[in-house]
Each structure stands twice: as C-alpha cells, then as structure tokens.
Biotite code that builds the C-alpha atoms (Angstrom):
import biotite.structure as struc

atoms = struc.array([
    struc.Atom([8.716, 16.499, -15.044], chain_id="A", res_id=1, res_name="MET", atom_name="CA", element="C"),
    struc.Atom([5.952, 15.837, -12.457], chain_id="A", res_id=2, res_name="ASN", atom_name="CA", element="C"),
    struc.Atom([2.737, 13.801, -13.086], chain_id="A", res_id=3, res_name="GLU", atom_name="CA", element="C"),
    struc.Atom([-0.616, 14.333, -11.819], chain_id="A", res_id=4, res_name="ARG", atom_name="CA", element="C"),
    struc.Atom([-2.204, 11.254, -10.006], chain_id="A", res_id=5, res_name="VAL", atom_name="CA", element="C"),
    struc.Atom([-4.569, 10.136, -7.593], chain_id="A", res_id=6, res_name="ALA", atom_name="CA", element="C"),
    struc.Atom([-4.989, 9.234, -4.409], chain_id="A", res_id=7, res_name="ILE", atom_name="CA", element="C"),
    struc.Atom([-7.895, 7.466, -3.795], chain_id="A", res_id=8, res_name="ARG", atom_name="CA", element="C"),
    struc.Atom([-7.813, 5.630, -0.645], chain_id="A", res_id=9, res_name="HIS", atom_name="CA", element="C"),
    struc.Atom([-5.700, 5.967, 2.418], chain_id="A", res_id=10, res_name="ILE", atom_name="CA", element="C"),
    struc.Atom([-6.266, 2.818, 5.403], chain_id="A", res_id=11, res_name="PHE", atom_name="CA", element="C"),
    struc.Atom([-4.649, 2.712, 8.495], chain_id="A", res_id=12, res_name="ILE", atom_name="CA", element="C"),
    struc.Atom([-5.052, -0.417, 11.300], chain_id="A", res_id=13, res_name="SER", atom_name="CA", element="C"),
    struc.Atom([-4.410, -0.468, 14.754], chain_id="A", res_id=14, res_name="PRO", atom_name="CA", element="C"),
    struc.Atom([-3.707, -4.086, 14.679], chain_id="A", res_id=15, res_name="GLY", atom_name="CA", element="C"),
    struc.Atom([-2.443, -7.093, 12.519], chain_id="A", res_id=16, res_name="HIS", atom_name="CA", element="C"),
    struc.Atom([-4.860, -9.485, 10.589], chain_id="A", res_id=17, res_name="ASN", atom_name="CA", element="C"),
    struc.Atom([-2.735, -11.519, 8.577], chain_id="A", res_id=18, res_name="PHE", atom_name="CA", element="C"),
    struc.Atom([1.082, -10.363, 9.462], chain_id="A", res_id=19, res_name="PHE", atom_name="CA", element="C"),
    struc.Atom([2.431, -12.867, 11.855], chain_id="A", res_id=20, res_name="GLY", atom_name="CA", element="C"),
    struc.Atom([-0.595, -15.147, 11.908], chain_id="A", res_id=21, res_name="ARG", atom_name="CA", element="C"),
    struc.Atom([-0.041, -18.102, 9.720], chain_id="A", res_id=22, res_name="TYR", atom_name="CA", element="C"),
    struc.Atom([-1.588, -21.129, 10.482], chain_id="A", res_id=23, res_name="GLY", atom_name="CA", element="C"),
    struc.Atom([-3.782, -19.258, 12.760], chain_id="A", res_id=24, res_name="GLU", atom_name="CA", element="C"),
    struc.Atom([-7.319, -17.226, 12.482], chain_id="A", res_id=25, res_name="PRO", atom_name="CA", element="C"),
    struc.Atom([-7.225, -13.679, 10.930], chain_id="A", res_id=26, res_name="ALA", atom_name="CA", element="C"),
    struc.Atom([-7.220, -10.964, 13.393], chain_id="A", res_id=27, res_name="GLY", atom_name="CA", element="C"),
    struc.Atom([-10.355, -8.206, 13.186], chain_id="A", res_id=28, res_name="GLY", atom_name="CA", element="C"),
    struc.Atom([-8.583, -5.223, 13.626], chain_id="A", res_id=29, res_name="HIS", atom_name="CA", element="C"),
    struc.Atom([-10.590, -3.053, 10.721], chain_id="A", res_id=30, res_name="PRO", atom_name="CA", element="C"),
    struc.Atom([-8.861, -1.451, 7.887], chain_id="A", res_id=31, res_name="ALA", atom_name="CA", element="C"),
    struc.Atom([-10.304, 2.447, 8.515], chain_id="A", res_id=32, res_name="ARG", atom_name="CA", element="C"),
    struc.Atom([-10.546, 4.459, 5.486], chain_id="A", res_id=33, res_name="ASP", atom_name="CA", element="C"),
    struc.Atom([-9.551, 7.678, 6.323], chain_id="A", res_id=34, res_name="VAL", atom_name="CA", element="C"),
    struc.Atom([-9.287, 11.301, 4.307], chain_id="A", res_id=35, res_name="PRO", atom_name="CA", element="C"),
    struc.Atom([-5.280, 11.663, 5.227], chain_id="A", res_id=36, res_name="ALA", atom_name="CA", element="C"),
    struc.Atom([-2.584, 10.496, 7.259], chain_id="A", res_id=37, res_name="VAL", atom_name="CA", element="C"),
    struc.Atom([0.575, 12.009, 8.904], chain_id="A", res_id=38, res_name="ARG", atom_name="CA", element="C"),
    struc.Atom([3.702, 10.441, 7.501], chain_id="A", res_id=39, res_name="CYS", atom_name="CA", element="C"),
    struc.Atom([6.737, 10.455, 9.867], chain_id="A", res_id=40, res_name="ARG", atom_name="CA", element="C"),
    struc.Atom([10.302, 9.619, 8.053], chain_id="A", res_id=41, res_name="ALA", atom_name="CA", element="C"),
    struc.Atom([11.809, 6.714, 9.519], chain_id="A", res_id=42, res_name="GLY", atom_name="CA", element="C"),
    struc.Atom([8.550, 5.838, 11.089], chain_id="A", res_id=43, res_name="TRP", atom_name="CA", element="C"),
    struc.Atom([5.849, 5.288, 8.684], chain_id="A", res_id=44, res_name="GLY", atom_name="CA", element="C"),
    struc.Atom([2.026, 6.336, 8.843], chain_id="A", res_id=45, res_name="LEU", atom_name="CA", element="C"),
    struc.Atom([0.673, 7.833, 12.180], chain_id="A", res_id=46, res_name="GLU", atom_name="CA", element="C"),
    struc.Atom([-1.974, 5.240, 13.645], chain_id="A", res_id=47, res_name="GLY", atom_name="CA", element="C"),
    struc.Atom([-0.720, 1.964, 11.532], chain_id="A", res_id=48, res_name="ASP", atom_name="CA", element="C"),
    struc.Atom([-0.017, -1.082, 12.847], chain_id="A", res_id=49, res_name="ARG", atom_name="CA", element="C"),
    struc.Atom([3.768, -0.858, 11.416], chain_id="A", res_id=50, res_name="PHE", atom_name="CA", element="C"),
    struc.Atom([3.998, 2.618, 12.749], chain_id="A", res_id=51, res_name="TYR", atom_name="CA", element="C"),
    struc.Atom([7.281, 2.418, 14.356], chain_id="A", res_id=52, res_name="GLY", atom_name="CA", element="C"),
    struc.Atom([7.667, -1.432, 14.139], chain_id="A", res_id=53, res_name="TYR", atom_name="CA", element="C"),
    struc.Atom([11.217, -1.533, 13.732], chain_id="A", res_id=54, res_name="ARG", atom_name="CA", element="C"),
    struc.Atom([14.238, 0.456, 12.608], chain_id="A", res_id=55, res_name="PRO", atom_name="CA", element="C"),
    struc.Atom([14.952, 0.873, 8.391], chain_id="A", res_id=56, res_name="ASP", atom_name="CA", element="C"),
    struc.Atom([11.726, -1.231, 8.153], chain_id="A", res_id=57, res_name="TYR", atom_name="CA", element="C"),
    struc.Atom([10.937, -2.147, 4.545], chain_id="A", res_id=58, res_name="LYS", atom_name="CA", element="C"),
    struc.Atom([7.365, -1.752, 4.882], chain_id="A", res_id=59, res_name="GLY", atom_name="CA", element="C"),
    struc.Atom([6.689, 1.645, 6.780], chain_id="A", res_id=60, res_name="GLN", atom_name="CA", element="C"),
    struc.Atom([4.013, 2.130, 4.197], chain_id="A", res_id=61, res_name="VAL", atom_name="CA", element="C"),
    struc.Atom([2.098, -0.124, 1.417], chain_id="A", res_id=62, res_name="THR", atom_name="CA", element="C"),
    struc.Atom([0.890, 1.169, -1.641], chain_id="A", res_id=63, res_name="PHE", atom_name="CA", element="C"),
    struc.Atom([-1.894, -0.703, -3.855], chain_id="A", res_id=64, res_name="PHE", atom_name="CA", element="C"),
    struc.Atom([-3.104, -0.169, -7.502], chain_id="A", res_id=65, res_name="ALA", atom_name="CA", element="C"),
    struc.Atom([-6.415, 1.124, -8.084], chain_id="A", res_id=66, res_name="TRP", atom_name="CA", element="C"),
    struc.Atom([-6.184, -0.358, -11.689], chain_id="A", res_id=67, res_name="GLU", atom_name="CA", element="C"),
    struc.Atom([-5.158, -3.699, -10.169], chain_id="A", res_id=68, res_name="THR", atom_name="CA", element="C"),
    struc.Atom([-8.358, -3.374, -7.515], chain_id="A", res_id=69, res_name="PHE", atom_name="CA", element="C"),
    struc.Atom([-10.867, -2.782, -10.435], chain_id="A", res_id=70, res_name="LEU", atom_name="CA", element="C"),
    struc.Atom([-9.231, -5.595, -12.270], chain_id="A", res_id=71, res_name="ALA", atom_name="CA", element="C"),
    struc.Atom([-9.302, -8.392, -9.354], chain_id="A", res_id=72, res_name="ALA", atom_name="CA", element="C"),
    struc.Atom([-12.859, -7.245, -9.117], chain_id="A", res_id=73, res_name="ARG", atom_name="CA", element="C"),
    struc.Atom([-13.712, -8.157, -12.497], chain_id="A", res_id=74, res_name="GLU", atom_name="CA", element="C"),
    struc.Atom([-11.218, -11.517, -12.982], chain_id="A", res_id=75, res_name="GLN", atom_name="CA", element="C"),
    struc.Atom([-12.906, -13.007, -9.573], chain_id="A", res_id=76, res_name="PHE", atom_name="CA", element="C"),
    struc.Atom([-16.085, -11.532, -10.052], chain_id="A", res_id=77, res_name="GLY", atom_name="CA", element="C"),
    struc.Atom([-16.579, -9.900, -6.369], chain_id="A", res_id=78, res_name="VAL", atom_name="CA", element="C"),
    struc.Atom([-18.221, -6.576, -7.412], chain_id="A", res_id=79, res_name="PRO", atom_name="CA", element="C"),
    struc.Atom([-19.002, -5.721, -3.941], chain_id="A", res_id=80, res_name="ALA", atom_name="CA", element="C"),
    struc.Atom([-14.786, -6.070, -3.043], chain_id="A", res_id=81, res_name="LEU", atom_name="CA", element="C"),
    struc.Atom([-13.539, -3.247, -0.908], chain_id="A", res_id=82, res_name="SER", atom_name="CA", element="C"),
    struc.Atom([-10.167, -2.077, -1.694], chain_id="A", res_id=83, res_name="PRO", atom_name="CA", element="C"),
    struc.Atom([-9.401, -2.328, 2.133], chain_id="A", res_id=84, res_name="GLY", atom_name="CA", element="C"),
    struc.Atom([-9.060, -5.848, 1.618], chain_id="A", res_id=85, res_name="ALA", atom_name="CA", element="C"),
    struc.Atom([-5.751, -6.075, 0.265], chain_id="A", res_id=86, res_name="PHE", atom_name="CA", element="C"),
    struc.Atom([-4.484, -4.234, 3.540], chain_id="A", res_id=87, res_name="ARG", atom_name="CA", element="C"),
    struc.Atom([-2.487, -1.730, 1.584], chain_id="A", res_id=88, res_name="ARG", atom_name="CA", element="C"),
    struc.Atom([-2.087, 1.564, 3.244], chain_id="A", res_id=89, res_name="ASN", atom_name="CA", element="C"),
    struc.Atom([-2.472, 3.974, 0.063], chain_id="A", res_id=90, res_name="VAL", atom_name="CA", element="C"),
    struc.Atom([-4.325, 3.019, -3.007], chain_id="A", res_id=91, res_name="VAL", atom_name="CA", element="C"),
    struc.Atom([-3.033, 4.967, -6.064], chain_id="A", res_id=92, res_name="VAL", atom_name="CA", element="C"),
    struc.Atom([-4.447, 5.372, -9.705], chain_id="A", res_id=93, res_name="GLU", atom_name="CA", element="C"),
    struc.Atom([-2.080, 6.060, -12.581], chain_id="A", res_id=94, res_name="GLY", atom_name="CA", element="C"),
    struc.Atom([1.141, 4.996, -11.134], chain_id="A", res_id=95, res_name="VAL", atom_name="CA", element="C"),
    struc.Atom([3.390, 1.781, -12.224], chain_id="A", res_id=96, res_name="ASP", atom_name="CA", element="C"),
    struc.Atom([4.231, 0.642, -8.388], chain_id="A", res_id=97, res_name="LEU", atom_name="CA", element="C"),
    struc.Atom([7.159, -1.829, -9.601], chain_id="A", res_id=98, res_name="ASN", atom_name="CA", element="C"),
    struc.Atom([8.720, 0.975, -11.196], chain_id="A", res_id=99, res_name="ALA", atom_name="CA", element="C"),
    struc.Atom([9.209, 2.527, -8.110], chain_id="A", res_id=100, res_name="LEU", atom_name="CA", element="C"),
    struc.Atom([11.107, -0.512, -6.563], chain_id="A", res_id=101, res_name="ILE", atom_name="CA", element="C"),
    struc.Atom([14.724, 0.731, -5.653], chain_id="A", res_id=102, res_name="ASP", atom_name="CA", element="C"),
    struc.Atom([14.044, 4.151, -6.663], chain_id="A", res_id=103, res_name="ARG", atom_name="CA", element="C"),
    struc.Atom([13.104, 7.473, -4.043], chain_id="A", res_id=104, res_name="ARG", atom_name="CA", element="C"),
    struc.Atom([10.504, 9.164, -5.417], chain_id="A", res_id=105, res_name="PHE", atom_name="CA", element="C"),
    struc.Atom([7.664, 12.013, -4.138], chain_id="A", res_id=106, res_name="ALA", atom_name="CA", element="C"),
    struc.Atom([4.056, 11.258, -3.747], chain_id="A", res_id=107, res_name="LEU", atom_name="CA", element="C"),
    struc.Atom([2.134, 14.696, -2.623], chain_id="A", res_id=108, res_name="GLY", atom_name="CA", element="C"),
    struc.Atom([5.058, 16.138, -1.554], chain_id="A", res_id=109, res_name="GLY", atom_name="CA", element="C"),
    struc.Atom([6.337, 13.242, 0.491], chain_id="A", res_id=110, res_name="VAL", atom_name="CA", element="C"),
    struc.Atom([9.103, 11.591, -0.235], chain_id="A", res_id=111, res_name="GLU", atom_name="CA", element="C"),
    struc.Atom([9.505, 7.479, -0.184], chain_id="A", res_id=112, res_name="PHE", atom_name="CA", element="C"),
    struc.Atom([11.565, 5.309, -0.840], chain_id="A", res_id=113, res_name="GLU", atom_name="CA", element="C"),
    struc.Atom([10.261, 1.940, -3.306], chain_id="A", res_id=114, res_name="GLY", atom_name="CA", element="C"),
    struc.Atom([11.833, -1.055, -1.532], chain_id="A", res_id=115, res_name="VAL", atom_name="CA", element="C"),
    struc.Atom([9.875, -4.100, -2.820], chain_id="A", res_id=116, res_name="VAL", atom_name="CA", element="C"),
    struc.Atom([6.973, -5.816, -4.523], chain_id="A", res_id=117, res_name="GLU", atom_name="CA", element="C"),
    struc.Atom([4.431, -6.065, -1.344], chain_id="A", res_id=118, res_name="SER", atom_name="CA", element="C"),
    struc.Atom([4.258, -9.690, -2.277], chain_id="A", res_id=119, res_name="ARG", atom_name="CA", element="C"),
    struc.Atom([0.784, -11.225, -1.988], chain_id="A", res_id=120, res_name="PRO", atom_name="CA", element="C"),
    struc.Atom([-0.035, -13.928, 0.549], chain_id="A", res_id=121, res_name="CYS", atom_name="CA", element="C"),
    struc.Atom([-2.114, -17.002, 1.199], chain_id="A", res_id=122, res_name="TYR", atom_name="CA", element="C"),
    struc.Atom([-4.651, -14.940, 2.817], chain_id="A", res_id=123, res_name="TRP", atom_name="CA", element="C"),
    struc.Atom([-5.687, -13.434, -0.323], chain_id="A", res_id=124, res_name="MET", atom_name="CA", element="C"),
    struc.Atom([-7.369, -16.494, -1.591], chain_id="A", res_id=125, res_name="ASP", atom_name="CA", element="C"),
    struc.Atom([-9.435, -16.238, 1.722], chain_id="A", res_id=126, res_name="SER", atom_name="CA", element="C"),
    struc.Atom([-10.277, -11.985, 1.490], chain_id="A", res_id=127, res_name="VAL", atom_name="CA", element="C"),
    struc.Atom([-10.582, -11.836, -2.279], chain_id="A", res_id=128, res_name="VAL", atom_name="CA", element="C"),
    struc.Atom([-11.315, -15.505, -3.811], chain_id="A", res_id=129, res_name="ALA", atom_name="CA", element="C"),
    struc.Atom([-9.608, -18.822, -4.554], chain_id="A", res_id=130, res_name="PRO", atom_name="CA", element="C"),
    struc.Atom([-6.795, -18.202, -7.109], chain_id="A", res_id=131, res_name="GLY", atom_name="CA", element="C"),
    struc.Atom([-6.310, -14.536, -6.024], chain_id="A", res_id=132, res_name="ALA", atom_name="CA", element="C"),
    struc.Atom([-2.628, -14.958, -4.160], chain_id="A", res_id=133, res_name="GLU", atom_name="CA", element="C"),
    struc.Atom([-1.087, -16.576, -7.163], chain_id="A", res_id=134, res_name="GLU", atom_name="CA", element="C"),
    struc.Atom([-3.185, -14.069, -9.678], chain_id="A", res_id=135, res_name="TRP", atom_name="CA", element="C"),
    struc.Atom([-1.692, -10.848, -7.724], chain_id="A", res_id=136, res_name="LEU", atom_name="CA", element="C"),
    struc.Atom([2.086, -12.223, -8.071], chain_id="A", res_id=137, res_name="LYS", atom_name="CA", element="C"),
    struc.Atom([4.021, -9.418, -9.762], chain_id="A", res_id=138, res_name="GLY", atom_name="CA", element="C"),
    struc.Atom([0.901, -6.689, -8.940], chain_id="A", res_id=139, res_name="ARG", atom_name="CA", element="C"),
    struc.Atom([0.525, -6.690, -5.326], chain_id="A", res_id=140, res_name="GLY", atom_name="CA", element="C"),
    struc.Atom([1.583, -3.415, -4.589], chain_id="A", res_id=141, res_name="GLY", atom_name="CA", element="C"),
    struc.Atom([4.783, -1.929, -3.235], chain_id="A", res_id=142, res_name="LEU", atom_name="CA", element="C"),
    struc.Atom([6.547, -1.894, 0.282], chain_id="A", res_id=143, res_name="ARG", atom_name="CA", element="C"),
    struc.Atom([8.250, 1.822, 0.936], chain_id="A", res_id=144, res_name="ALA", atom_name="CA", element="C"),
    struc.Atom([10.026, 3.690, 3.728], chain_id="A", res_id=145, res_name="LYS", atom_name="CA", element="C"),
    struc.Atom([9.025, 7.116, 4.539], chain_id="A", res_id=146, res_name="VAL", atom_name="CA", element="C"),
    struc.Atom([11.963, 9.338, 3.662], chain_id="A", res_id=147, res_name="VAL", atom_name="CA", element="C"),
    struc.Atom([10.283, 12.952, 4.419], chain_id="A", res_id=148, res_name="THR", atom_name="CA", element="C"),
    struc.Atom([7.228, 13.918, 6.979], chain_id="A", res_id=149, res_name="ASP", atom_name="CA", element="C"),
    struc.Atom([4.745, 15.468, 5.627], chain_id="A", res_id=150, res_name="GLY", atom_name="CA", element="C"),
    struc.Atom([1.132, 14.687, 5.338], chain_id="A", res_id=151, res_name="GLU", atom_name="CA", element="C"),
    struc.Atom([-1.270, 12.453, 2.228], chain_id="A", res_id=152, res_name="LEU", atom_name="CA", element="C"),
    struc.Atom([-4.294, 13.565, 1.191], chain_id="A", res_id=153, res_name="ARG", atom_name="CA", element="C"),
    struc.Atom([-7.092, 11.582, -0.706], chain_id="A", res_id=154, res_name="ILE", atom_name="CA", element="C"),
    struc.Atom([-7.428, 13.101, -4.574], chain_id="A", res_id=155, res_name="GLY", atom_name="CA", element="C"),
    struc.Atom([-4.931, 14.416, -6.939], chain_id="A", res_id=156, res_name="PRO", atom_name="CA", element="C"),
    struc.Atom([-1.419, 14.700, -6.189], chain_id="A", res_id=157, res_name="VAL", atom_name="CA", element="C"),
    struc.Atom([1.642, 15.143, -7.821], chain_id="A", res_id=158, res_name="GLU", atom_name="CA", element="C"),
    struc.Atom([4.254, 12.103, -8.213], chain_id="A", res_id=159, res_name="LEU", atom_name="CA", element="C"),
    struc.Atom([7.616, 13.614, -8.757], chain_id="A", res_id=160, res_name="GLY", atom_name="CA", element="C"),
    struc.Atom([10.337, 12.182, -10.706], chain_id="A", res_id=161, res_name="PRO", atom_name="CA", element="C"),
    struc.Atom([12.123, 9.116, -9.128], chain_id="A", res_id=162, res_name="SER", atom_name="CA", element="C"),
    struc.Atom([15.517, 8.512, -8.751], chain_id="A", res_id=163, res_name="GLN", atom_name="CA", element="C"),
    struc.Atom([17.866, 5.313, -8.517], chain_id="A", res_id=164, res_name="GLU", atom_name="CA", element="C"),
    struc.Atom([18.752, 4.449, -4.561], chain_id="A", res_id=165, res_name="VAL", atom_name="CA", element="C"),
    struc.Atom([22.394, 3.959, -4.318], chain_id="A", res_id=166, res_name="SER", atom_name="CA", element="C"),
])
C-alpha cells in the first residue's frame, strides 16, 4: 500500500562545507533549494557534492524529516533557522526515516535503499545551536543509495511500500 507524503525541500550543493573539514573552518558552498532534481542510479543527485563520489557510496542522497526541522526550531528557539542548515538533500514530511534503514523503498517513483542514519556531527552545534548535535542523535535523517533513475519534485508524492534489503 502506498502512502501520500510530501517533499518540502530539495537541496543540492556543489561543494562540501563540513565533510572532511574537521578542525578547519566551514566551507562557503550554499545549499541551493531547487524545485526538482534528477536522481541517477548508483551516482546520486545531479549537481550535488556527492554525485559520483565513489562506487556504492551509502550517502548518495540524504533525507531529513520536516517534523524534526520544526521541532529543532522550537527546541532551540531559532525561528529563522532554515532547513538547509542541516545539509540534507531531501526534506520530507510524513515519513518515519529510521524505519527505512536496511529497506528498499520508492519515493515519487524513484527507488532508494536506506542504508544508515545520517548521524549529526559537531558542526550542528554551530549551525543550529549549542546542544543540537546531541539532540539530533537518532533523528539526524537517512543516508541512502539511489537504485533507479528518476526525478524528485517538491510537493505531494507517493511513498511506495518498503522491503527489507537482503
């Protein structure tokens, strides 16, 4: 059975601000909020910093829950916080992302394989607020592989049934 969910934002960035920069200043690459993105099986999201990063990379795309974003704004008293601050690609509403770990699922007709939680890093304390890294543990989002080619668009989409990855 398919569920109706919503893609609230899609972010791509041409470069890394935090990945591989431990102990260094953050980079200055903006996370561009786009209305749609082309997903390529085994490669990731066209135009994003992890596109074609390395074969079988578990973070070809990252997902983040809209509900977690809203809760973070409330928890830390930062009403101007942007969902792009979390540096996740696809912000979805109505999806239990942790339930998709080790599962294959379809979102908007594109198939993905949920691999692992997108764990928060120490940078979250800088870009959100002190304590954000700890608060986000267990709700940092989902790292996934792109299984089929297709396009994701902002708006309501179907979340297809998931199946365990063997």
